C-alpha positions in Angstrom: 132.2 -27.5 -13.1 133.3 -31.1 -13.5 134.0 -33.4 -10.6 137.7 -33.5 -11.5 137.9 -29.7 -11.3 136.1 -29.7 -8.0 138.6 -32.2 -6.6 141.5 -30.1 -7.8 140.0 -27.0 -6.3 139.4 -28.8 -3.0 143.0 -30.1 -2.9 144.4 -26.7 -3.7 142.3 -25.2 -0.9 143.5 -27.8 1.6 147.1 -27.3 0.6 146.9 -23.5 1.1 145.2 -24.1 4.4 148.0 -26.4 5.6 150.6 -24.0 4.4 149.0 -21.1 6.2 149.2 -23.1 9.5 153.0 -23.0 9.2 153.3 -19.2 8.5 154.0 -17.3 11.7 151.1 -15.2 12.9 152.9 -11.9 12.6 153.7 -12.6 9.0 150.1 -13.3 8.0 148.5 -10.5 10.0 150.8 -7.7 10.9 148.1 -5.9 12.9 148.2 -2.3 14.0 150.8 -2.7 16.8 153.8 -4.0 14.9 157.1 -3.8 16.8 160.6 -3.9 15.3 161.6 -6.8 17.5 162.4 -10.3 16.3 162.1 -12.8 19.1 163.0 -10.2 21.7 166.0 -8.8 19.7 165.3 -5.1 19.1 167.6 -2.8 17.0 169.6 -0.2 18.9 168.6 -1.9 22.2 169.8 -5.5 22.1 173.5 -6.4 22.2 175.6 -9.2 20.8 175.3 -10.9 24.2 171.5 -10.9 23.8 171.9 -12.5 20.4 174.3 -15.1 21.8 171.8 -16.1 24.5 169.0 -16.4 21.9 170.9 -18.6 19.5 172.8 -20.5 22.1 176.3 -19.2 21.3 179.1 -18.2 23.6 178.2 -14.8 25.0 181.8 -13.5 24.6 181.8 -14.3 20.8 182.7 -11.5 18.5 180.0 -9.7 16.6 181.3 -11.2 13.3 180.7 -14.7 14.7 177.2 -13.6 15.9 176.1 -12.1 12.5 174.9 -15.3 11.0 173.1 -16.4 9.0 171.6 -18.8 11.5 169.0 -21.5 10.8 165.9 -21.0 13.0 162.4 -22.2 13.1 160.7 -21.0 10.0 163.8 -19.7 8.2 167.1 -18.0 8.5 168.2 -14.9 10.5 171.1 -12.6 10.1 172.1 -9.7 12.4 174.1 -6.5 11.7 175.6 -4.4 14.5 176.4 -0.7 14.9 180.2 -0.7 14.6 182.5 2.1 15.7 182.9 3.3 12.2 179.2 3.2 11.5 178.6 5.1 14.7 180.9 7.9 13.5 179.2 8.0 10.1 175.7 8.1 11.7 176.8 10.4 14.5 175.5 7.9 17.0 176.4 8.0 20.7 179.1 5.6 21.9 176.5 3.8 24.0 175.0 2.4 20.7 178.2 0.8 19.5 177.9 -3.0 19.6 174.1 -2.9 19.6 172.1 -4.8 17.0 171.4 -2.4 14.1 169.3 -4.6 11.8 167.8 -8.1 11.9 167.1 -9.9 8.6 164.7 -12.8 8.6 164.3 -15.0 5.5 161.3 -17.3 5.6 162.1 -20.9 4.5 158.7 -21.3 2.8 157.2 -19.4 -0.1 155.1 -16.4 0.8 153.6 -14.0 -1.8 152.4 -10.4 -1.4 148.7 -11.5 -1.1 149.6 -13.8 1.8 150.8 -10.8 3.9 148.1 -8.7 5.5 149.6 -5.2 6.2 148.2 -2.7 8.7 147.4 0.8 7.5 150.7 2.1 8.8 152.7 0.3 6.1 153.7 2.3 3.0 155.1 1.0 -0.2 158.6 2.1 -0.8 160.8 1.7 -3.9 164.4 2.7 -4.0 165.4 4.7 -7.2 168.4 2.5 -8.1 166.9 -0.8 -7.2 164.9 -2.6 -9.9 164.9 -6.0 -8.1 162.9 -5.3 -4.9 160.2 -3.2 -3.4 159.3 -2.7 0.2 156.5 -2.1 2.6 157.8 -0.2 5.6 156.2 1.2 8.7 157.2 3.9 11.3 158.1 1.2 13.9 160.9 0.0 11.7 159.5 -3.2 10.2 160.0 -3.7 6.5 158.9 -6.5 4.2 161.1 -6.9 1.1 159.5 -8.4 -2.0 161.0 -9.5 -5.2 159.3 -7.5 -8.0 159.4 -10.5 -10.3 156.6 -12.7 -8.8 155.7 -10.5 -5.7 157.5 -13.1 -3.5 158.5 -12.1 0.1 162.2 -12.5 0.4 163.1 -10.9 3.8 161.4 -9.3 6.8 163.7 -6.6 8.1 163.7 -5.3 11.7 165.5 -1.9 11.8 165.5 1.2 14.0 162.2 3.0 14.1 161.7 6.2 12.1 162.0 8.2 15.4 165.3 6.6 16.2 166.6 7.1 12.6 165.8 10.8 12.8 168.2 11.2 15.7 171.0 9.7 13.6 172.6 11.1 10.5 171.2 8.3 8.3 170.1 8.9 4.7 168.0 6.0 3.4 165.0 5.7 1.2 163.5 2.5 2.5 165.8 0.3 4.5 169.4 -0.1 5.7 
């Protein structure tokens, strides 16, 4: 190998090392105890007031105002809430209305499938009608959405756990 090729290889290694320093630890190594919570916001448990406190908004803001997307360290986050109409469709108790239903986090830096170490509990999931994305989902309710073209991570999704979903009338293949 020539000296020029060695220098290129060393620079590439250093660049990858520097990039990995900026990737949040849960993204690089999902470990065995992955929770469906993003910075303390947990689907079906956290409220719009909890989101408001986290992002620094007025607690009395409407859910629409608190949906986002919001720029945060490392990317962008969007929240969806269990509305009255969704609660009826999913046969959810009234106490769940207004709770965070799903959190979508989009990293602001490029991450590919080999960059994400998944624990054994993650299973690949492909929706029949979707030819753009594929997912890795676990029972806790965490899903990684990858673009099929290029295996690039697009979104980390925090949704209700499989146990919580079973108690609702929800029919989904991979994610909400």
